[in-house]
Backbone bond lengths (Angstrom), bond angles and torsions (degrees), N, CA, C in turn:
res aa  C-N    CA-C-N  psi(-1)  N-CA   C-N-CA  omega(-1)  CA-C   N-CA-C  phi
1 M - - - 1.472 - - 1.522 110.74 -
2 E 1.323 117.30 -40.86 1.458 120.46 179.04 1.520 110.93 -58.98
3 Q 1.346 114.89 -39.76 1.465 118.54 179.92 1.520 110.53 -63.51
4 E 1.346 116.72 -40.08 1.457 120.58 178.89 1.532 110.73 -64.38
5 I 1.331 117.05 -41.11 1.461 120.64 179.58 1.522 110.11 -63.28
6 R 1.325 116.31 -43.23 1.465 119.40 178.41 1.525 110.22 -62.33
7 G 1.341 116.14 -39.53 1.463 119.52 178.11 1.515 111.39 -61.40
8 N 1.328 116.05 -44.09 1.466 119.99 177.52 1.523 110.93 -60.72
9 N 1.323 116.54 -46.76 1.462 120.47 -178.52 1.527 111.80 -64.17
10 N 1.338 116.18 -39.44 1.461 119.02 -179.72 1.524 111.97 -62.22
11 W 1.330 115.75 -45.64 1.463 118.96 179.29 1.531 110.92 -69.22
12 A 1.336 116.35 -40.60 1.468 119.59 179.16 1.524 110.31 -62.46
13 N 1.324 117.66 -41.11 1.461 120.35 177.67 1.529 110.94 -62.27
14 H 1.318 116.13 -37.74 1.472 120.65 177.15 1.531 110.11 -60.89
15 Y 1.327 116.31 -45.53 1.463 120.41 -179.99 1.532 111.27 -69.52
16 L 1.322 117.19 -39.06 1.462 120.97 179.99 1.527 111.54 -66.54
17 Q 1.328 116.33 -34.61 1.461 119.87 176.50 1.527 110.09 -64.89
18 R 1.310 116.28 -40.88 1.467 120.50 177.45 1.535 110.01 -65.47
19 L 1.319 117.07 -38.94 1.469 120.44 177.30 1.527 110.64 -60.89
20 A 1.320 116.41 -41.53 1.462 120.17 178.31 1.522 110.39 -61.88
21 L 1.332 116.72 -37.93 1.464 121.24 177.92 1.526 110.68 -64.76
22 L 1.329 117.01 -41.40 1.464 120.62 179.31 1.529 111.11 -66.58
23 K 1.320 116.53 -37.83 1.463 120.02 176.43 1.526 110.28 -62.01
24 D 1.322 115.49 -41.33 1.459 120.78 178.72 1.529 110.22 -63.42
25 F 1.323 116.49 -40.21 1.466 121.43 177.62 1.530 110.49 -62.67
26 E 1.317 116.34 -43.32 1.469 120.90 -179.96 1.525 111.41 -60.20
27 K 1.330 116.19 -41.62 1.458 119.70 179.11 1.525 111.10 -62.69
28 K 1.320 115.96 -37.39 1.465 120.16 -177.05 1.526 112.41 -71.10
29 V 1.340 116.80 -40.15 1.469 119.28 -175.70 1.528 112.59 -90.80
30 G 1.332 117.47 -18.22 1.457 120.53 -177.94 1.514 111.49 91.25
31 E 1.311 116.28 144.49 1.465 122.28 -173.64 1.526 112.81 -55.63
32 D 1.332 117.17 -39.11 1.465 120.55 -176.07 1.522 112.90 -74.07
33 N 1.318 117.29 -11.36 1.472 120.41 -176.51 1.525 113.27 -110.54
34 V 1.321 117.08 11.51 1.466 120.17 -178.99 1.529 109.44 -76.76
35 P 1.338 118.86 121.70 1.474 121.62 179.12 1.522 111.68 -63.61
36 D 1.329 115.85 151.25 1.466 120.35 179.59 1.521 111.68 -61.35
37 S 1.324 117.09 -33.03 1.464 119.69 -178.98 1.535 111.46 -67.32
38 I 1.326 117.44 -31.11 1.461 120.73 175.80 1.527 109.30 -68.67
39 K 1.324 116.63 -42.70 1.464 120.66 178.05 1.532 110.50 -62.61
40 E 1.342 115.91 -39.35 1.463 119.63 179.62 1.525 110.59 -65.87
41 E 1.333 116.55 -40.81 1.457 119.21 179.25 1.526 110.91 -63.52
42 K 1.322 117.24 -40.94 1.460 120.37 177.64 1.531 110.48 -59.10
43 F 1.321 116.15 -42.43 1.464 121.14 179.38 1.526 110.59 -62.07
44 L 1.331 116.78 -45.64 1.455 120.94 -178.60 1.527 111.55 -66.72
45 L 1.322 116.99 -40.25 1.462 120.90 178.28 1.526 110.40 -62.64
46 D 1.311 115.81 -44.96 1.464 120.19 179.81 1.522 110.14 -63.42
47 N 1.332 116.36 -37.42 1.459 121.44 178.74 1.522 110.98 -63.86
48 L 1.336 117.25 -43.50 1.456 120.82 -179.87 1.531 111.59 -68.27
49 V 1.318 116.54 -40.21 1.467 119.59 176.76 1.529 109.52 -61.54
50 N 1.322 116.01 -40.08 1.466 120.57 178.76 1.530 110.52 -61.61
51 K 1.310 116.77 -41.60 1.464 120.42 179.76 1.532 110.98 -64.57
52 L 1.331 116.09 -40.13 1.459 120.59 -175.81 1.525 113.38 -77.63
53 L 1.341 116.68 -34.42 1.462 119.67 -171.82 1.521 114.64 -111.98
54 V 1.319 117.78 -18.64 1.472 119.95 -179.65 1.524 110.15 -110.29
55 Q 1.331 116.25 -58.88 1.467 119.12 -178.18 1.526 112.11 -63.26
56 S 1.333 116.92 -32.62 1.466 119.77 -178.49 1.521 111.90 -64.88
57 Q 1.338 116.87 -20.69 1.465 121.09 179.27 1.522 112.61 -96.04
58 N 1.327 115.82 -3.05 1.455 120.85 -178.31 1.524 109.68 -75.25
59 K 1.320 116.34 120.57 1.457 120.56 -178.29 1.525 111.04 -107.09
60 G 1.328 115.58 28.51 1.451 119.89 179.35 1.521 111.94 -64.03
61 Y 1.321 116.42 158.80 1.462 122.19 -174.89 1.523 111.40 -60.18
62 N 1.330 116.76 -37.30 1.461 120.38 -175.10 1.525 113.23 -91.25
63 S 1.323 117.51 6.15 1.454 120.21 179.97 1.526 110.45 -68.80
64 V 1.321 115.33 143.80 1.464 120.89 178.05 1.512 108.13 -111.80
65 R 1.321 116.80 122.52 1.452 120.52 -178.60 1.516 108.92 -98.40
66 A 1.309 117.08 125.72 1.454 121.31 179.82 1.510 109.15 -144.02
67 I 1.305 116.76 157.82 1.448 121.42 178.30 1.514 109.05 -108.92
68 G 1.322 116.83 121.27 1.457 120.98 -179.49 1.520 111.26 -73.90
69 N 1.319 116.59 164.04 1.464 121.62 -179.70 1.521 112.20 -62.12
70 D 1.333 116.35 -24.73 1.465 119.38 -177.91 1.530 112.29 -93.98
71 G 1.329 116.95 19.52 1.463 120.57 172.08 1.503 115.20 77.39
72 V 1.329 117.95 36.53 1.461 120.51 179.17 1.517 110.08 -119.71
73 S 1.323 115.45 158.17 1.446 122.26 176.22 1.522 108.50 -97.56
74 I 1.305 117.12 121.81 1.466 120.96 -178.06 1.524 109.72 -128.91
75 R 1.328 116.09 154.18 1.457 120.29 178.97 1.526 112.67 -118.92
76 C 1.323 116.26 2.12 1.458 119.32 166.65 1.529 106.14 -88.17
77 S 1.316 118.28 177.45 1.461 119.02 176.66 1.525 109.63 -72.41
78 K 1.310 115.84 154.12 1.457 121.05 178.74 1.522 110.37 -60.37
79 E 1.348 115.92 -37.97 1.466 120.68 -179.82 1.522 111.10 -63.76
80 E 1.325 116.28 -41.68 1.471 120.56 179.86 1.531 110.89 -64.16
81 Y 1.323 115.13 -41.67 1.464 120.77 179.69 1.527 110.90 -64.49
82 E 1.320 116.60 -47.20 1.462 120.56 -179.11 1.529 111.12 -66.61
83 E 1.334 117.44 -35.07 1.471 120.79 178.30 1.526 110.52 -64.70
84 A 1.335 116.48 -40.84 1.468 119.90 178.87 1.527 110.55 -63.54
85 K 1.339 116.44 -40.89 1.467 119.62 178.44 1.517 111.40 -66.44
86 S 1.331 116.66 -37.51 1.464 121.04 179.71 1.526 110.93 -64.59
87 K 1.328 116.68 -43.55 1.469 120.96 178.39 1.523 110.46 -63.65
88 L 1.343 115.59 -39.10 1.462 120.00 179.63 1.522 110.36 -63.68
89 S 1.328 116.51 -44.43 1.461 120.67 -179.49 1.526 110.67 -59.84
90 K 1.325 116.39 -41.21 1.462 121.03 -178.95 1.526 111.52 -65.32
91 V 1.334 116.87 -47.30 1.460 119.92 -176.49 1.524 111.01 -71.11
92 Q 1.341 117.29 -30.50 1.458 119.77 176.23 1.519 110.90 -66.91
93 G 1.339 115.74 -32.41 1.460 119.61 174.67 1.517 110.96 -63.62
94 E 1.321 116.08 -41.18 1.470 120.88 178.12 1.525 110.84 -65.48
95 N 1.324 115.96 -36.25 1.465 119.98 -176.16 1.523 113.49 -80.22
96 G 1.333 115.28 -0.09 1.454 118.90 176.40 1.515 112.71 -61.92
97 K 1.315 116.45 -22.16 1.473 119.55 178.57 1.520 111.54 -77.80
98 Y 1.325 117.07 -14.82 1.467 121.13 178.05 1.533 111.64 -103.04
99 I 1.334 115.30 -39.22 1.466 121.01 -177.65 1.522 108.16 -127.83
100 T 1.302 116.72 112.28 1.462 121.22 -176.85 1.534 111.05 -85.96
101 E 1.330 115.26 169.63 1.464 119.49 176.16 1.525 110.43 -62.35
102 A 1.331 115.78 -35.13 1.471 119.88 177.75 1.519 110.83 -63.62
103 D 1.338 116.66 -39.69 1.467 120.73 177.02 1.528 110.25 -61.08
104 E 1.318 115.32 -42.65 1.462 119.72 -177.50 1.529 110.77 -67.01
105 K 1.330 116.72 -41.59 1.459 120.46 -178.86 1.528 112.15 -68.85
106 S 1.332 115.87 -32.17 1.469 119.23 -176.63 1.527 112.66 -86.71
107 F 1.344 116.37 -6.87 1.462 119.88 -178.82 1.525 108.98 -71.76
108 N 1.311 116.98 124.96 1.460 121.10 -169.08 1.521 115.51 -101.75
109 D 1.325 117.73 2.04 1.463 117.61 -178.28 1.528 109.73 -68.59
110 N 1.295 116.67 128.21 1.461 121.74 179.45 1.523 111.20 -121.19
111 F 1.328 115.63 50.09 1.458 121.53 178.83 1.520 111.61 57.34
112 K 1.313 117.24 45.57 1.465 120.23 179.35 1.525 109.61 -77.27
113 W 1.311 115.71 113.09 1.464 121.12 179.97 1.521 107.67 -98.73
114 D 1.323 116.24 116.24 1.462 120.34 -175.59 1.517 113.26 -90.64
115 S 1.311 117.37 6.57 1.464 126.24 -175.79 1.515 110.31 88.56
116 I 1.306 114.85 159.02 1.462 120.81 178.97 1.522 108.76 -60.29
117 P 1.329 118.67 131.98 1.472 120.21 179.09 1.519 111.70 -57.15
118 S 1.318 115.72 156.39 1.460 120.37 -176.38 1.528 112.37 -72.36
119 H 1.338 116.16 -15.65 1.460 120.45 -179.31 1.530 110.27 -59.36
120 R 1.311 116.84 143.52 1.451 121.52 179.54 1.527 110.49 -123.19
121 I 1.316 114.30 139.67 1.459 119.26 167.82 1.518 105.26 -96.48
122 G 1.303 117.39 92.17 1.455 121.61 -173.94 1.514 112.58 -96.66
123 A 1.292 114.67 -165.68 1.457 120.80 -179.78 1.518 110.31 -59.84
124 G 1.326 115.58 133.09 1.454 120.71 176.50 1.517 115.20 85.33
125 A 1.336 118.62 3.19 1.465 120.24 179.26 1.518 109.62 -62.30
126 G 1.329 115.70 133.31 1.455 120.51 -178.59 1.507 112.33 -94.42
127 V 1.335 115.36 179.44 1.458 122.21 -177.36 1.525 111.08 -58.30
128 E 1.322 117.42 -47.20 1.467 120.77 -176.46 1.526 112.09 -61.61
129 A 1.336 116.51 -42.24 1.462 120.45 -179.65 1.526 111.38 -64.22
130 I 1.325 116.39 -41.60 1.464 119.85 -178.98 1.524 110.81 -71.12
131 E 1.336 116.87 -40.45 1.464 120.15 177.69 1.527 110.73 -61.84
132 D 1.336 116.95 -41.16 1.467 120.71 177.74 1.523 110.64 -62.88
133 Y 1.320 116.24 -39.69 1.467 119.65 179.48 1.530 110.67 -63.41
134 I 1.326 116.01 -46.03 1.466 120.29 -179.80 1.525 110.67 -60.75
135 K 1.317 115.99 -46.58 1.467 121.10 -176.48 1.523 112.36 -68.74
136 N 1.324 117.72 -46.35 1.466 121.30 -170.58 1.519 114.60 -92.39
137 E 1.324 117.30 -21.07 1.460 118.43 -175.49 1.525 113.18 -125.65
138 L 1.324 117.17 -55.95 1.466 119.40 -174.29 1.522 111.60 -65.70
139 D 1.333 118.33 -50.09 1.459 121.31 -177.90 1.524 112.36 -70.26
140 G 1.324 116.56 -16.61 1.460 119.46 -178.40 1.513 113.85 -88.27
141 L 1.335 117.37 -3.69 1.459 120.19 -177.23 1.526 110.76 -73.26
142 N 1.318 115.63 134.22 1.461 121.53 174.59 1.515 108.05 -101.81
143 I 1.314 116.27 123.87 1.458 120.20 -170.15 1.522 111.31 -128.99
144 S 1.300 115.42 166.54 1.464 121.58 175.33 1.523 108.70 -108.18
145 A 1.321 115.32 167.47 1.462 119.98 178.89 1.523 110.80 -58.97
146 E 1.330 116.30 -35.56 1.463 120.71 -178.26 1.529 112.00 -65.11
147 N 1.332 116.45 -27.93 1.470 120.55 -179.51 1.532 112.74 -98.55
148 Y 1.316 116.45 -3.84 1.462 119.53 -168.26 1.522 113.31 -63.88
149 M 1.334 118.54 -41.81 1.455 119.62 -175.24 1.530 111.42 -64.63
150 D 1.331 117.05 -36.33 1.466 118.98 175.66 1.521 110.20 -65.72
151 Y 1.326 116.13 -41.76 1.462 120.83 177.61 1.528 110.32 -63.46
152 Y 1.323 116.67 -42.23 1.463 121.67 -179.17 1.527 110.56 -61.20
153 E 1.323 115.90 -42.82 1.462 121.50 178.27 1.534 110.43 -62.82
154 L 1.329 115.65 -44.88 1.462 120.16 179.34 1.524 111.01 -63.23
155 R 1.323 116.24 -44.66 1.463 120.15 -178.90 1.529 111.28 -60.58
156 N 1.325 116.97 -42.05 1.462 120.15 178.16 1.525 111.49 -60.97
157 E 1.342 116.06 -41.53 1.460 119.56 -179.89 1.530 111.05 -64.76
158 I 1.334 116.35 -39.82 1.461 119.70 -179.38 1.522 111.03 -66.96
159 Y 1.332 117.09 -41.57 1.465 119.12 179.16 1.527 111.11 -69.47
160 N 1.331 117.49 -31.69 1.460 119.64 173.43 1.525 110.26 -63.91
161 A 1.340 115.30 -40.88 1.462 119.50 178.75 1.523 110.82 -65.75
162 L 1.341 116.58 -37.61 1.461 120.31 178.64 1.521 110.48 -63.34
163 T 1.332 116.49 -45.34 1.464 120.51 178.49 1.523 111.00 -60.30
164 A 1.323 116.27 -43.36 1.460 120.36 179.73 1.525 111.13 -65.13
165 A 1.337 116.69 -40.21 1.466 120.41 179.38 1.523 110.64 -65.42
166 Q 1.333 116.72 -38.87 1.462 120.89 177.86 1.526 110.29 -62.80
167 M 1.315 115.41 -43.06 1.464 120.15 177.83 1.523 110.87 -62.64
168 N 1.327 115.86 -43.50 1.457 120.83 -177.29 1.527 111.37 -64.85
169 E 1.334 116.21 -42.90 1.461 119.32 179.43 1.526 111.33 -67.58
170 S 1.327 115.87 -34.47 1.463 119.78 176.77 1.525 110.30 -65.00
171 K 1.328 116.73 -41.83 1.464 121.00 177.58 1.529 111.34 -63.12
172 N 1.335 115.32 -43.06 1.462 119.56 -179.82 1.527 111.19 -63.33
173 K 1.336 115.56 -37.89 1.464 119.48 178.96 1.526 110.65 -64.15
174 L 1.326 116.12 -42.29 1.463 119.96 177.81 1.526 110.65 -62.97
175 Q 1.330 116.54 -38.59 1.456 120.57 179.04 1.524 111.06 -65.14
176 E 1.341 116.85 -42.04 1.460 121.29 178.88 1.527 110.94 -63.38
177 E 1.334 115.77 -40.35 1.464 119.01 178.01 1.521 110.80 -64.95
178 A 1.330 116.14 -38.85 1.458 120.06 179.44 1.526 111.28 -66.72
179 D 1.346 116.80 -37.22 1.454 121.44 -179.45 1.528 111.61 -65.11
180 H 1.337 116.92 -25.00 1.462 120.56 -178.87 1.521 112.48 -98.01
181 R 1.333 115.79 2.13 1.459 119.36 -178.42 1.529 108.85 -115.56
182 I 1.297 116.65 111.05 1.462 121.50 -177.21 1.523 109.20 -108.82
183 E 1.306 115.04 124.47 1.458 120.23 179.66 1.523 108.23 -122.58
184 G 1.330 115.77 122.44 1.456 119.74 179.29 1.517 112.60 63.22
185 G 1.348 116.08 27.44 1.449 120.44 176.59 1.517 113.84 81.95
186 Q 1.322 116.58 4.11 1.470 119.15 -179.95 1.528 110.48 -125.25
187 V 1.308 113.70 148.45 1.461 119.54 175.74 1.519 108.58 -84.08
188 P 1.340 117.75 124.42 1.469 119.54 179.57 1.529 110.83 -57.96
189 V 1.293 116.00 142.35 1.457 121.16 179.70 1.527 109.43 -91.42
190 V 1.320 116.07 124.55 1.461 120.97 176.86 1.524 107.53 -102.11
191 S 1.305 116.07 113.68 1.469 119.45 -177.11 1.529 110.62 -68.66
192 Q 1.319 114.63 148.58 1.461 119.85 -179.51 1.534 109.41 -72.50
193 S 1.326 115.77 124.31 1.462 120.12 -179.74 1.521 109.56 -89.65
194 T 1.297 114.52 -169.53 1.469 119.31 178.02 1.515 111.80 -81.20
195 F 1.342 118.37 -4.27 1.457 121.37 -177.74 1.523 111.72 -55.90
196 K 1.344 115.07 -48.40 1.466 118.89 -176.38 1.527 110.81 -63.39
197 Q 1.326 116.54 -39.70 1.456 119.43 179.00 1.525 110.74 -62.00
198 I 1.329 116.54 -45.37 1.468 120.99 179.38 1.515 110.24 -60.72
199 Y 1.323 115.17 -45.95 1.465 119.94 -176.88 1.522 111.31 -65.36
200 D 1.328 116.69 -45.65 1.459 120.62 -178.85 1.533 110.79 -61.78
201 N 1.330 116.29 -39.52 1.459 119.59 178.51 1.521 111.09 -66.62
202 A 1.326 116.09 -41.34 1.465 120.60 -175.84 1.520 112.02 -69.27
203 K 1.327 117.16 -43.91 1.460 118.87 -172.49 1.535 111.26 -65.04
204 G 1.338 117.23 -38.58 1.458 118.90 178.35 1.511 111.76 -69.85
205 K 1.323 116.44 -37.90 1.457 121.39 -179.61 1.520 111.08 -65.36
206 V 1.339 116.26 -41.69 1.463 120.73 -178.97 1.520 110.72 -65.94
207 K 1.319 116.41 -42.09 1.459 120.00 -179.90 1.529 110.58 -59.91
208 A 1.315 116.66 -41.70 1.463 120.63 178.63 1.519 111.01 -68.62
209 M 1.341 116.31 -36.75 1.462 120.70 -179.74 1.518 110.91 -61.17
210 F 1.331 116.51 -44.28 1.464 120.29 -179.21 1.522 110.73 -57.53
211 S 1.307 116.44 -46.71 1.448 121.15 -177.27 1.526 111.21 -64.85
212 A 1.343 116.71 -46.38 1.459 120.91 -176.94 1.519 111.92 -66.94
213 I 1.330 116.66 -44.62 1.465 120.01 -176.39 1.515 110.97 -71.87
214 K 1.318 117.65 -37.95 1.459 119.24 177.75 1.524 109.86 -60.76
215 N 1.324 117.09 -44.14 1.458 120.41 179.40 1.523 111.27 -62.66
216 R 1.336 116.14 -38.80 1.460 120.61 -179.34 1.523 111.06 -66.03
217 F 1.322 116.82 -43.79 1.457 120.19 179.87 1.521 111.43 -67.79
218 N 1.328 116.38 -40.35 1.470 119.21 177.85 1.521 110.35 -59.76
219 S 1.326 116.08 -39.74 1.460 120.48 178.99 1.517 110.89 -64.95
220 K 1.351 116.15 -42.43 1.466 120.37 178.97 1.516 110.56 -64.07
221 N 1.320 115.93 -42.12 1.466 120.29 -179.30 1.524 110.86 -62.34
222 Q 1.337 116.71 -42.43 1.458 120.75 179.77 1.525 111.00 -63.65
223 D 1.346 116.52 -40.34 1.459 120.42 177.86 1.517 110.67 -63.78
224 Q 1.355 116.44 -39.31 1.458 120.27 -179.88 1.521 111.04 -66.18
225 V 1.328 116.49 -40.06 1.467 120.49 178.44 1.524 110.15 -61.08
226 K 1.329 116.55 -43.54 1.459 121.02 179.17 1.525 110.98 -61.52
227 E 1.357 116.01 -42.39 1.462 119.86 179.53 1.521 110.84 -63.55
228 N 1.340 116.20 -42.27 1.456 120.32 179.50 1.528 111.24 -62.65
229 E 1.340 116.12 -41.15 1.456 120.37 179.88 1.526 110.63 -65.32
230 E 1.337 116.89 -39.65 1.457 120.15 178.18 1.518 111.35 -65.35
231 D 1.358 115.58 -39.62 1.469 120.24 178.85 1.528 110.70 -63.05
232 E 1.335 114.98 -40.64 1.476 119.56 -179.29 1.535 111.04 -65.77
233 R 1.344 116.94 -37.24 1.463 120.43 179.59 1.520 111.53 -67.29
234 E 1.323 114.85 -33.04 1.475 119.54 179.04 1.526 109.57 -72.37
């Protein structure tokens, strides 16, 4: 089993390194100039990482456990896994005109995790603030397979918060429209939906997540530094 886990991590790290390269390319050309094939490759890479690091840990009743030809443990069908790799290979061929082998070899990012940014999505954060966080900080993080599950958990919480914020702002807009619409001398009453409950639950949960995960990553980073120092002394 350990060998299978290492195989999954090795391939996931390979895909994550390529994702970091694509992110770097996007920064250089600007968001409005990113080719569709680059966006498609990012989607496929993320899908494969998900299969290797998320689905492979799923112990649901309907999960299918199979061993891929490249020595990994997967819980999707072998055909689905191989199809995703085939699509990735094709689109990477197309993207050779944007990112050359020399570019890939000279890319120096080695999954350097600088810790969770100090920015917080706290109580009352709106759609724009959360979208900016996702775009400028969360999506820009370069991670390793070993850190991926913590990142995956954080990303899910942030997108849940975004959905809740969108719902909340939509509710507020409806309320504002109702406040300006008078029928028969009375302001229509807009009943409170579940939006506020969802939002209130999400915002507190996200705030706690940031604190807990940042502390966890800082602890991991400190342990890694100690290991590196010990290796150097040896």
